[in-house]
N, C-alpha and C positions, 0 to 999 in steps of 0.2 A: 371465980364466981360460979355458984351453982345455978343451972338453968333447968327448969322443969320442962322437958321436951314435950311431954304429953299435953301439958297445960297450954303451951305455945301453939301446938298443932290444933288443939280444940278451939282456941281463940281465932286462929286463922280460918278454920272451917266455918265458924259462925259468920265471919265477915263475908266469905265467899257465898254462903247460902243466902244471907240477907241481901247481898248485891244481885244475885240472880233474880230476885223478886223485882228489883229496881229495873233491871234490863227488860224483864217481861212487861212491866208497866210502860216503859218507854216505847217498846214496839207497838203497844196499843195506844200510843199518842197520849199517855197520861203523864205529862210533864210535871203535874202537881205532885206526883209520887216522888219525883226526884227532889222537889223542894222539901217534902216531908222527910226524905232520907237525909238531906243536908241538915235539917233541924235536929235529927237524932244524933248525927255525928258531931256537929259543931255547936249544938244547943241554941242556935239562932241563925237567922239569915240576914243578908245585907240588901238594902233597897237601892234605888237609883241615886240616893243621896250619898252612898258610899260611907256609911257610918263606920267609925273606927272603934269597934267594940273590942275589949280585951279578950283574947282567946285562951282557952285552957289547952295548950298544946300537948301537955303530958297525957291527957285523956283522949282528946279528939284524934290526934295523929296516929294512935294505935289502931284506929278503926279504918284507916285508909287502905285501899286495895294494894297499893305498891308497898306500903309498910308490911302488910301481911305476906306478900310474895317474898320480900327480903328475909323476914323472920323465918318463914317456912324453909328457905334454903339453908339457913343457919341450923335450924332444928334437924333437918334431914342430914346435914353433914355430921352432926353429933351421933347420928345413927349409922354413920359410915356410908351414906348415900350421897354421892357427889353430883348434885344437880345445879344447873346453871341457866340463867336467862340473860339475854341481851335485849334491852328495851329501849326503843327510840321514841322520844316524846317530841312531837312536832306541833307547831302552831305559830301564829303571828306574835310579834313582840307584845308583851304585856298580857299574854294569855295565861300566865302563871306557871310556865314550864319549870323554871329554875326553882321557884318557891315550893312548888308541889314536890319536886324531886328531893330537895333538901329536907323538907318537913317529913317526907315519907321515910327517909333514911333515919331521921331522929326518932320517928314513931316506931320503927322496927327495933331500935335499941331499947326503947322504953318497953315494948312488948316483950323483949327478951329479959327484962329486969334490970337494965342499967340505970344508974342514977342520972339526974339531969346533967350534971357536969361531965360525967363520963360519956354520955350520949352525945353532947355537943362537941366534945373533944374528938371523938371518933368520926363524927360527921365532917368536922373541919379538916381533919387529916386526909379524908378521902374524897373531897370535892375539888375539882380542877377546872380553872378558868384559863389555863395556858398549857401547852403541850409538854413543856419540859418537866414540870412537876409530876404530871401523869406518868411519863416515861420513867423518871427516877423512882417513883413509888412502885410501879409495876416491876421494875428490875429488882428492887429491894425485896418485894414479896417473893419473887422467883428464887433469888439467891438465898434468902433466909428460910424458904419453904413455909412462909406464913400465908394466911388466908384472910381476906376481908369480906364481910357479908355483902357490901355494896361499894361501888365506885361510880362517881358522877363525873362525866366529861361534858362540861357545859358549852353550848354553842359550838358544837364540834365542826360545823361547816366552816366557821371562820378560823378555828384552830388548825384544822387539817384540810386544805383545799381539795375539792374533788378533782381539780386539775393538776394534782401533784406531779403527774408524769410529764405533762407539757411544761410545767415550771421547772423541770429538771431536779425535783426534790426526791431523788430515788431512795434516799435513806428511809422514807416511810415504808418501803417494802419490807424492811427488817422488822418493823413493828407489826405490820399486818401478818407477817409470817408466823408470829407466835399467838395470834388471836384465837386459833383453834384450841389452844390450851387454856383458855380463860377460866374454865371450871377449876383448874388447879390453884388459882390464886384469888378468885372472887366468886361470890354467889350470883350477884346481879350487876351487870354493867349497864349504867343508864347514860344514854346519849340524848342531848337536846339539840334541836335545830329548828329553823323556821319552816323548812320544807324537807321532806324525806329525800328528794333528789339532790339536796345540797350536801348530804352526807357522802363521804367517799364510798365508792362502789363496794370495796372490800368489807367495810363496816356494815353496809346495807345487807350484804350477803349473809352475815352471821346474825342478823337481827331475828329474834323470835317473835316479838310482840311490838306492834306499832300503836302508839297512843296519840290520838288527835286531841289537842287542847283548844278549847273555845270558851269565849265568854258569852253567856246568853242572858237575855232579859225576858223574864216570864212574869207578866202582869206587874211590872215594877220591881220585881225581885231579881237581883243580879247574882249570877253564879259563875265561877270558873268550873267548867265541866270537862271531864276526860273520858274519851271513848276508847276502849281497848279492843284491838283486833289482832288475830293471829296474822303473821307476816303474809302468808299465801292469800288469805282473804282480803287483806288491805291492798296488796299490789294488783289483785285481780278485780278490784272495785266492788267487792261484795260487802257493802256497808251495812247490810241487814244482819250480818253475822257478828253482832257485838258480843264480845267476851265478858267485859265488865264495864260499869260506868262509875266513875268516882267524881266527887264534888269537893269544892273548896271555896271559902269566901274570897272575893277579889281583894279584900283588904288584909289578907294574911301576909305575914312578913317573915323573912329569914332573920337569924340573929344579926345584930348590928355589926359585929366583928367580921362575920363572913360577908355581909353585904358590902362593907367598906373595902374588904380585900378584893372582891369581885370588881367593884368600880375602879379601884386603883390599877388592877391588872388590865382591864379593858382600856383605861386611859393611857397607860404606858404603851400598850400594844398599838393603840391608835396614833400616838405621837410618833412611834418608831416607823410605822407604815407610811404615815403622811410625810414624814421626813424623807423617806426613800423616794416617794413620788415628787416631793419638792425638789430634791437634788436632780432627778431626771429632767423635770420641767425647766429648771434653771439652766441646764446644759443642753436643752433641746435644740437650739439653733446650731450649736457645734456638732451635735450628733446627726442632725439632718444633713448638714453640709458634708460631713464625713461619709454618710451613706450615699449621697448623690455623687460625691467625688469618686467613690468606688465604682458606681454604675457607669460614670462617664469614662473612667479608665478602661473598664471592661469593653465598652463599645468602641473606644478608640483602638484598642488592641485588635478587636474583631475587624475593624475597618482597615487597619494596616495589613492584617492577614489577607483580606480580599484584594488589596492593591498588589501585594506580592504575588498572589496567585495569577493575576492578569499578566504580569510581566513574564 
């Protein structure tokens, strides 16, 4: 498929320039300008009634900031410039983190000229709701020397615990050791999590941009809003240094097939983990007795040692 690199970069530039005006207006407390921006991108806005209007995803998603950043990395690669971003999207459950990520990946492919079916297929192939699929795909990309414009690891804090060392899961060290070569196999790695600190420290260290996802109510109009910060500005609390601001209707949806896949993976993961807890709790009396028996024997041994010393 032929991609007009210059046309893509021109479209990306327009999104960035337009968005800078939105950031400037927000700094001047002009939230109404963000609502206007949402109307330009999505053609309408949602009220507190949460109307379920049909969305023109093929047009609107091409105007998202994240879509532009992904498409830009692809275009630059075609110019033999290997640029990479790791973006962490954080926010409470229901703030639109996963939907925004998926639709942005789709929008990037549409911006690059892919058909609807090809765009959805590429997105579905590179969205991960459990760690094994991500690791397998990453390995395949490295082995075959292929490259993906974007990869989404959803809810990374629950997939890879920040306490992996204390849990004895040392195998994660092998994954983290190759993260510095991300640019060799993907343009944008997207991580979602409820809080930035719930992401394992090694992944936080390689993050370039942190995006805060929130739902706001402005005079009865509801928006999912995404504030972009450079990593250093975010961790140092410099919230006035907003890089970009993006918006999405709270009723936007990801494709049913991908949604059902995500729910099933989360369900099976929940069943497995609850099963482990259930097994431990079922055997807790025996485990507690065994633990205290060991302590008792230890002190009995120490007591016998003391008696022998007196003799």
